[in-house]
N, C-alpha and C positions, 0 to 999 in steps of 0.2 A: 078679474083676479081680485081677491079680497086681501087687503093689507091688514097688518096687525092692529092698526088703530080703528078698524071697522070701515074705513073708506074703500070704495071700489075704484079700480083703475081700469079704464078701457084702453086697449092698445089699438092703434089704427091698423086697418087692413091694407096691406100693400099688395098690388098685383105682382105676381111672380113671373118673371121673364127669364128664360135661359138663353144665353148667347154663346156662340161658338162658330165653328166652321161647318159648312154644309156642302155637299156635292150632289150630283144627279146621276140617275141611271135609267136605262131604257130597255131593260130585259123584258121578255114576254113569258117568263117562267111563272110557276105558282109562287105566291107570297107566303109568308109564315101564317097569315090568317086563312089561307086556303083558296083565296081568289086568285085569278090570273092577273099578273101585272099588266097594266094598260098604260103605256107611256103617255097617252093623251089625257089621262085622268089626273085630277088634282089630288094626288096621294103622296105619302111619304113613309119612310121607315124610321123608327125610333127604337132605342134599346128597351125601354120599359113602359111607355105610355100605353094604356089599353087600346086594343083595336077599336076603331070607330071614333076615337077622340078626334075632334076638330081643333086645329091650332092655327093661329095667325102667324105667318112667317114674314119677317121684314128683312130685306137686303140692306145691311148696314151701310153699304157704299153708295146706294142710289135712292134709298127710301121706298122703293117699290115693295108692295105687300100682297100676299095671297092667303087664302084659307085653304088648308089641305086636311085630308082625313088620313089618320094613321092606319095602315093596312099591312105593314111588314116590319120585320126586325132588322136592326142595323143602325148606323153604319158600323163596320168592323175595322175601320182604319182609325188608329189612335189620333185623338184630337178632334175628330168630327162628331157632331151631335145629331146630325140629321142627313138622310139621303132623300132627295126629292125626285119625283117623276120628271121626265123631260119637259112636259107641259108646264109644270110649276116653275122649273128652272127658267124656261123661256119667259114666263110672265115676270119673273124676278130679274131677268136680264143678265144671266151669267152662263148661258150654254157654252159660249166660246171659251170662257175661262176655265170651266169645269168645276170650280168650287168658289165659295165666297163666304164672307163673314155674315152671319144672320143673328137675329134675335127672334125667339118664338114665345108665344103665350097662348094659353087656352082661349079658344074663340067663344 
């Protein structure tokens, strides 16, 4: 950015992480991307990230993290930011609870 005095100012780049609630699902129907949902795959649904985007998801309660690929749209429950496959939820340690607080960032 150029300031009025002719000095330039560099702003630091900050990694962007989105935090919120996540749940999991294990359907075998077609996803919004057209592929069949595989509960054993490391995939997730997000409302707007492009299909194929890989994100790192960290469970805020236990620190466990996984990388998943966006292949579906959702979640459609207010307050949730991500729906994960059953396999991803298992690695994150929240299958029994059904939902957890997470933070996600592009991988």
